[in-house]
N, C-alpha and C positions, 0 to 999 in steps of 0.2 A: 354291719358294714365294716369291712377291713380298713384298718388305719395304721399308717406308719408315721413315726414322729422323730424329729431330730431337734435337740436343743443346741443351738449354735452359739459358741462363745469366741470363735476365732475364724479367720478366713477358711472357707471350705467350698467345695463344689459337690452338688447333689444332683444325680441324674434319675429321672423317673420315666417309666415306660409309657403310660397312657394318662393323658390329662385332657379334660373337656371344659373345665372351669377353673378360674383363678380368683382367689381373694387375697388382697394384700392390705396390711395395716401397719403404718410406720409413724412414729412420732417425729423423728428428725433424721436427716441424712439425705440419701439419694436412691431412687429406684428407677431402673430402666426396664421396661417390658417390651420385648421385641418378638414378633411372630416369625415362625419359620415353617417349612413345608415337611415337617416330620411329626409323627404322632406323639412323641415324648416331649418332656420338658427338662430344662436344666436350670438350677438355681445356683448362681455363683455369688457367694457372700464375700465381699472384699474387705469389709471391716465391721466390727461390732463394738459399741461402747455404751456404758450406762445401764444397759439391760440386755439380758440374753434375747436372742432371736429364736423364734419357734418356727420350724418348717414341718408341715404335716401333709400327708396325702389321705384324704377321707373319701374313699371310693375313687371317683375320677375327678375330685376337686382338690386342687393344690392350694394350701393356705400358708402364707408367709406373713408373720406378724410378731409384734411385741406381745407376749402372752399376758393373760389376765386382764386384757382390755376388751370391753364389750363393744366391738366394732359395729354390731348391728344397730346400736343406738348412738353411734359415733357423733352424728351431726347435732343431736340434741344435748350431748354431754361433753363436747370437746374441751370445755373449760376445765374439766377434771383431769385432762391428760397433760401432765406437766413433767418436768424433770429434764435430764440431759441424755435421754436414750437416743442413740443414733445408730444407723446401719447404712451401709453402702452395698446395694444389691443389684445384680443384673439377672433377669429372668427370660429364658427362651420358652415360648409356648407354641403349640400348634396354631396354624393360621386361623382356624375356626375355633374360637374359645370365648366363652362368656367371662368378662372381667369386671370385678368390683375392686376399686382402689380407694383407700382412705388414708390420708396423710394429715398431720398437724402442721409441721414446719418443714417436712421433707420436700425436696424438689422431685418432680416425677416426669417421666416420659413414657408414652405408650405408642408403639409404631406397628402398623401393618396388620392389626387384628381385625378379623371378620366376626361379628357377633354383637350381642348386646353388651354395652360398656357403661358402667356407672362410676363416676369419679367424685369423691368428696375431698375438699381441701380447706384448711383454715387460712394459713398465710404462706403455704408452699406454692410456688409457681408450677403449673403443669403445661406440658406440650403434648398434644394428641395428633399424631401424624399418620395420614393415609389409612384411617379406619373406615370400615364398611359396616353399616348397621345402625341401629338406634343408639344414640349417645346422650347421656344425661350427666350434667355437671352441677355440683353444688359448691360454692366458694364463698369465703368471707372477704379476705383481702388479697388472696393469692391471684396472680394474673393467670388468665386462661388463653392458651393459643391452640387453635384447631386448624390444621392444615390439610387441604385436599381431602376433606371428608365426603363420604357418600352415604347418605341416609339422613333420617330426621335427627334434629339436634335441639335439646332443651337445656337452658342454662339459668341458674339462679345464683345471683352474686350480690354482695353488698358494695364493696369498693374496689374489687379487683377488675382491672380493665380486661376487655374481651376482644380478641381478633380471630375471626373465623374465615375460612374459605372452603369452597368445594361445591358439589352438586347436592344441595340440601333441600328436599321438597318442602319440609316444614321446619322453620326455625323460630324459636321463641326464646326471649331473654327477659328476665325480671331482675332489676337492680335498683340501687339507690343512687350512688354517685359514680358508678362504673361507666366509662366510655366504651362504646361498642362499635367495632368496624366489621362489617360483613361483606365479603366479596363472593357473590353467589353466581354460579354458572348455570346455564340452562334456564328453565322457567320454573322458579319455585312456586308451589301452590300458595303458601302462606308465610308471611313474615310478621311476627308480633313482638313488640318491645314495650316494656313499661319501665319508667325510670323517674327519679325525682330531679336530679341535677346532671345526670350523665348524658353525653351527646351520643347520637346514633348516626352512623354513616353507612349507607348501603350502596354497593356497586352491583349493577345488573348488566347483562349482555345488551348490546345495542338492539333496539326494536322490540324488546320484551314488553308486552302490554302490562299495565299495572293500574290497580285501583287503590287510591289512598284514602285512609281515614285517620287523621292525625289530630290529637288533642294536646294543647299546650297552653300554659298561662303566659309565660314571658319568653319562651324559647323561639329561636328563629327557624324558619323553614326555607330550605333551598332544594328545589326540584329541578334537576338538570340546570338549564340556564335561567330559570325563573325563581326569583326570590319572592316568597309569599309574605306580605306584610299585613299587619293589623289583625292577626289571628289571636283572639283571646277566648278560646273555647275549642271548637272542633272545625277542622278544615276537611272537606271532601273534594276529591278531584280524581282525574284519570290521566293515563298516558296511553295513547294508541286505542285500538278497537278492542273492547272487552267481549270477544267472541272466541269460543273454543277454549284454549288454555291461556290463562293470564295469572299474574301475581297479585294477591291481595295483601296489602301492607297496612297494618294497624300499629300506631305508635301513640303512647301516652307519656307525657312528661309535664313537670312543673316549670323548670327553667332550662332543661336540656334542649340543645339544638338538634334538628333532624335534617339530614341531607341525603338525597337520592340522586345517583348519577347513572345514566346509561352510557356504556363505553364499548368501542370496538375491541375485540380480542385480537392479538397478533396471530398470524397463521401458525407460528411455532407453538404458541400456548394452546391453541385449539387442537393441534396434532398431539401434543403431550397429553391433553385431557382424554382424547379418544384412545390413545395407546394405553393409558392407565386404566380406563374403563374396561378395555378388552382383556387386559391382564387380570383384573379383578374377577371378571366373568369366568376366565379359565381356571383361576385358583379356587373358585367356589364350586365349580362343576365336578 
């Protein structure tokens, strides 16, 4: 397999002709990954400190990372990644690209990518904007923001709060103390959340039928205008007629509160959603 490599010690720009996958691993700093409608990629390194940055093209896979770190086992061994290594990097990639992003304390943003995306973060905050495809996020204390996502979404976190929005058929989140806010358009197939003390708030479109199975010890339940009291175990209920398509919501918590609200969308919000979906379809075709 042909490979090109650059060891970067100062600000530089690297252009590459054909990229189908991206792997990024940073200890500290900032990384912005933005999709564009060209087959090539561009890596703009704005600053490097503490450790050289390695940029390599392995076949059609672009790798940008702090070298000598085994990012494949990153989440099992993140405590070993220490020091003051920092880099500030912007990366342009083709619209359809598989992305794997791992950061320790670096802040990260990914925008507009279509494809399978995996994100690992320890305490760096991540923003994932306008992605299409399956998305998996592992976090410790870093906050996770997912905006206007289209595709399945799975999140595992300890204490980093989670805010998500979009058309997400299957959404699952496992946490300890993280609060989760999910604003889901359309009719999701399944919503699943497990937490110890974190609160869950779900916003659904008006009229979307839902089946609830919620287990809690001391948490409060608010389902639209109804406050469910006296639950010390499992509550089962429904909203609307469970025929055809409906949403299955399962939540487990010890002391975390669970709230579900159905709400009318504004006409402008609905139009923006339809326009975005049409644009995504054209970009993928």
